[in-house]
C-alpha positions as CSV (number, residue, x, y, z in Angstrom):
1,M,45.1,20.0,-42.0
2,P,47.4,16.9,-42.9
3,G,45.8,13.9,-43.7
4,K,46.5,10.6,-42.5
5,G,50.1,9.4,-43.1
6,E,51.3,13.1,-44.0
7,D,54.1,14.8,-41.9
8,R,52.8,17.1,-39.7
9,P,54.6,20.6,-39.4
10,M,57.5,20.9,-36.8
11,S,56.9,23.0,-34.1
12,L,58.8,25.9,-33.1
13,D,60.4,24.1,-29.9
14,R,60.8,21.1,-31.7
15,L,62.8,22.9,-34.7
16,I,64.9,25.3,-32.2
17,D,66.1,22.1,-30.7
18,K,66.9,20.4,-33.8
19,L,69.0,23.3,-34.9
20,R,70.7,23.2,-31.5
21,Q,71.7,19.5,-32.2
22,W,72.9,20.3,-36.0
23,G,75.1,23.0,-34.8
24,R,76.0,21.4,-31.3
25,P,75.8,17.7,-32.3
26,W,77.3,16.9,-28.6
27,V,74.1,18.2,-27.1
28,A,72.1,14.8,-27.8
29,G,75.5,12.7,-27.1
30,T,75.3,9.8,-24.7
31,E,78.8,9.5,-23.6
32,P,79.9,11.4,-20.5
33,V,82.3,13.6,-22.4
34,E,79.7,14.9,-24.3
35,I,76.9,15.2,-21.8
36,H,79.8,17.3,-19.8
37,R,80.6,19.6,-22.5
38,A,76.9,20.3,-23.2
39,L,75.7,21.0,-19.6
40,L,78.9,23.7,-19.3
41,E,77.7,25.0,-22.4
42,D,74.3,25.6,-21.4
43,V,75.0,27.1,-18.1
44,E,77.7,29.3,-19.6
45,A,74.7,30.6,-22.2
46,Q,72.9,31.8,-19.1
47,V,75.2,34.7,-18.6
48,V,73.6,38.2,-19.0
49,A,75.1,41.7,-20.0
50,V,73.6,44.4,-18.1
51,G,75.7,47.4,-19.6
52,G,78.5,49.0,-19.2
53,G,80.4,46.3,-20.1
54,R,79.3,44.0,-16.8
55,R,78.1,40.4,-17.0
56,V,76.3,38.8,-14.5
57,F,75.1,35.1,-13.7
58,P,71.6,35.8,-12.2
59,F,71.7,32.3,-10.2
60,D,73.5,30.8,-7.2
61,R,71.9,27.4,-7.7
62,V,72.5,25.0,-10.6
63,E,70.7,22.0,-10.6
64,V,71.7,18.6,-12.6
65,K,69.7,15.8,-13.6
66,L,71.5,13.0,-15.3
67,L,69.3,10.5,-17.5
68,A,70.8,7.1,-17.2
69,T,69.2,4.1,-19.0
70,T,70.2,1.0,-16.5
71,S,71.3,0.9,-13.1
72,E,74.9,-0.1,-14.0
73,E,74.8,3.4,-16.3
74,A,73.5,5.1,-13.0
75,S,76.2,3.9,-11.0
76,R,78.7,5.1,-13.5
77,L,77.4,8.3,-14.2
78,Q,77.1,8.9,-10.1
79,A,80.8,8.1,-9.8
80,I,82.0,10.0,-12.5
81,A,80.1,13.4,-11.6
82,R,81.4,12.5,-7.9
83,E,84.9,12.0,-8.5
84,G,85.7,12.8,-12.0
85,W,83.7,16.0,-12.7
86,D,84.3,19.2,-10.2
87,L,80.7,21.2,-12.0
88,E,81.0,23.7,-9.2
89,R,84.7,24.7,-9.9
90,E,84.2,24.5,-14.0
91,I,81.5,26.5,-13.7
92,R,83.1,29.2,-11.8
93,E,86.2,29.1,-14.2
94,R,83.8,29.5,-17.3
95,L,81.8,32.5,-15.8
96,K,85.3,33.8,-14.6
97,A,86.6,33.6,-18.5
98,K,83.1,35.3,-19.6
99,G,83.5,38.1,-17.7
100,A,80.8,37.2,-15.3
101,R,80.2,38.3,-11.7
102,L,80.8,35.2,-9.7
103,P,77.7,34.3,-7.4
104,E,78.2,34.1,-3.7
105,G,77.8,30.2,-2.2
106,L,77.3,28.8,-5.8
107,A,75.8,25.1,-5.3
108,V,75.8,22.4,-8.0
109,P,73.9,19.4,-6.8
110,V,73.8,16.3,-9.1
111,E,71.1,13.6,-9.5
112,V,70.9,10.5,-11.3
113,T,67.6,9.0,-12.4
114,E,66.3,6.1,-14.4
115,Q,63.0,8.0,-15.0
116,D,62.5,9.7,-18.2
117,G,60.4,13.0,-18.3
118,P,59.6,16.3,-20.4
119,E,62.6,18.2,-18.4
120,F,65.0,16.0,-20.6
121,G,63.5,16.5,-24.0
122,G,65.1,14.0,-25.9
123,R,68.6,14.5,-24.1
124,R,70.6,13.0,-21.4
125,Y,70.9,15.6,-19.1
126,A,68.3,18.5,-17.5
127,L,69.4,21.7,-15.9
128,A,67.4,24.1,-13.5
129,F,68.4,27.5,-12.6
130,R,67.3,29.1,-9.3
131,K,68.1,31.8,-7.4
132,T,68.0,30.5,-3.6
133,A,66.5,33.6,-1.7
134,A,64.0,33.8,-4.7
135,R,63.0,29.7,-4.2
136,G,62.5,30.0,-0.5
137,E,60.3,32.9,-0.6
138,A,57.9,31.0,-3.4
139,E,58.2,27.9,-1.5
140,A,57.9,28.8,2.0
141,G,55.9,32.5,1.9
142,P,56.2,34.8,5.1
143,A,53.7,32.7,6.9
144,A,55.8,29.5,6.5
145,R,58.8,31.1,7.4
146,G,57.4,31.7,10.8
147,A,56.0,28.1,11.3
148,V,56.8,25.6,13.8
149,R,59.8,23.3,13.5
150,P,58.2,19.8,13.1
151,L,60.4,17.0,15.2
152,L,62.5,14.9,13.1
153,R,63.1,11.4,13.7
154,L,66.0,9.6,12.5
155,A,65.6,5.7,12.5
156,V,68.6,3.2,11.9
157,L,68.0,0.8,9.2
158,K,71.8,-0.4,8.4
159,G,74.6,-0.5,11.1
160,K,74.8,-0.1,14.4
161,A,74.5,3.3,16.2
162,L,74.5,3.9,19.8
163,R,70.6,4.0,19.6
164,D,68.4,2.7,17.1
165,A,66.2,5.7,16.7
166,Y,66.7,9.3,17.5
167,D,64.2,12.4,17.8
168,F,64.9,15.9,17.4
169,A,63.6,19.4,17.3
170,A,67.0,21.1,16.7
171,D,68.4,23.7,14.4
172,R,71.4,21.3,13.5
173,I,72.4,17.5,13.9
174,F,75.8,15.9,13.1
175,L,75.8,12.3,12.0
176,G,79.2,10.4,11.8
177,R,81.2,7.8,13.6
178,L,81.8,7.7,17.3
179,E,79.7,10.1,19.8
180,E,83.1,12.3,20.1
181,V,85.6,13.3,17.3
182,L,88.9,14.0,19.0
183,D,91.6,16.6,17.2
184,A,95.2,15.3,17.6
185,G,95.8,16.9,20.6
186,G,93.1,15.2,22.5
187,R,90.8,17.6,22.1
188,V,87.0,17.3,21.6
189,Q,86.6,19.0,18.0
190,R,82.9,17.5,17.4
191,R,79.9,15.7,19.1
192,N,77.8,13.6,16.8
193,D,74.1,13.5,17.4
194,V,73.7,10.4,15.5
195,A,76.7,8.2,16.3
196,F,77.6,5.1,14.5
197,L,80.1,2.3,16.4
198,E,83.3,2.1,15.6
199,E,83.5,-1.8,14.6
200,G,81.9,-3.2,11.9
201,E,82.5,-3.3,8.1
202,I,79.7,-1.0,7.4
203,E,80.2,1.3,10.1
204,Q,83.5,1.9,8.9
205,T,82.2,3.2,5.9
206,V,80.8,6.4,8.2
207,S,83.2,9.0,8.0
208,R,83.6,10.5,11.8
209,E,82.3,13.6,10.4
210,H,80.3,12.3,7.8
211,A,77.2,14.8,7.2
212,R,74.7,17.4,8.8
213,I,71.2,18.2,8.9
214,A,70.0,21.2,9.2
215,W,66.5,23.2,9.8
216,D,66.1,26.1,7.4
217,P,63.0,28.5,8.5
218,D,63.5,30.5,4.9
219,T,62.3,26.9,3.4
220,N,60.6,25.6,6.3
221,A,62.5,22.5,5.8
222,Y,65.5,20.1,6.7
223,W,68.3,20.2,4.4
224,V,71.1,17.2,4.5
225,R,74.7,18.5,3.7
226,D,77.9,16.2,3.3
227,E,80.6,16.9,5.0
228,G,83.4,15.5,2.5
229,S,82.8,12.4,3.8
230,A,85.4,9.8,2.1
231,S,82.0,7.2,1.1
232,G,79.8,9.9,0.3
233,T,76.1,10.6,1.1
234,L,73.2,9.3,-0.8
235,L,69.3,9.7,-0.5
236,F,66.8,7.0,-1.7
237,R,63.6,8.7,-2.5
238,A,60.8,7.0,-4.0
239,G,62.6,4.3,-6.1
240,R,65.4,6.5,-7.3
241,S,68.9,7.9,-5.6
242,I,69.7,11.5,-5.1
243,E,73.5,12.3,-4.5
244,V,74.1,14.8,-1.6
245,S,77.7,16.1,-3.3
246,R,80.0,17.4,-1.0
247,H,80.4,21.0,-2.8
248,D,77.0,21.9,-2.1
249,R,76.8,23.7,0.8
250,R,73.1,23.9,1.1
251,G,72.5,19.7,0.6
252,V,69.2,18.2,-0.6
253,R,65.5,19.2,1.5
254,L,64.8,16.1,3.5
255,E,61.0,14.6,2.8
256,S,59.5,12.3,5.4
257,G,60.1,8.6,4.2
258,D,63.9,9.2,2.5
259,E,66.3,6.9,3.5
260,V,70.0,8.8,4.1
261,Y,73.2,6.6,3.3
262,L,76.0,7.3,5.1
263,G,78.5,5.2,2.8
264,R,76.7,1.9,3.2
265,A,74.9,2.8,6.7
266,A,71.5,4.4,6.6
267,V,68.9,6.0,8.2
268,K,65.4,6.6,7.6
269,V,63.4,10.4,7.7
270,E,60.4,10.6,9.4
271,I,59.3,14.5,9.7
272,G,56.1,14.6,12.0
273,A,54.5,16.5,15.1
274,T,55.3,19.8,15.7
275,A,57.9,20.2,18.7
276,G,56.0,21.7,21.7
């Protein structure tokens, strides 16, 4: 047994991680280009050969976490991930080049955090690979999938809407600017359930078709999805921000207490009593 001051033997996990860093130094890199390269290679490494020359990528959801050391760096990484990278397209191209069958509805949500954790393992990014159907069953279970949908309250925190608070027990809720969105011919193409006003600096950052919230009985939860808005959609939860990527068809699961930012406007989420 090593005495005080003696080197302790390196664990197998640490040794493997060291070998990976020696062979691929960008894995431990801190620059966005190094992080981008490393996480794409890690995704590609998940391709599995199933025989007969066939290859599959056994997941349809790749959750990306980026670790920032300062608030300024967090803002920079969010902008890079949102505007500079297109991870969903890049991953699809990598898988296609690898000869792997592409999963349907591939989602690649990106979260930027300043809180380090064991999932990072000394790196500046962490990946979680999931199969949506399997995850939904594991989280919800047969009993939960038949549970009664709870009421959803959205209280306006920033910006002016037609109402200060909204209560819903619906499968789908539209959020945006104006109550009615018209097409070029003057026909109604969408009605917003949470409608911000047309005038005002904050309100102008809300797109007319900004986001939607949908109830998912498989996971017994509400999910928010960005619908290609100009200013983006963010969640603030327990002091950290979570980007709602416009490329993620599923979106981000809502929790009571979340603050949803539509541009600079915001609503607070409360998931409460069940609907009668």
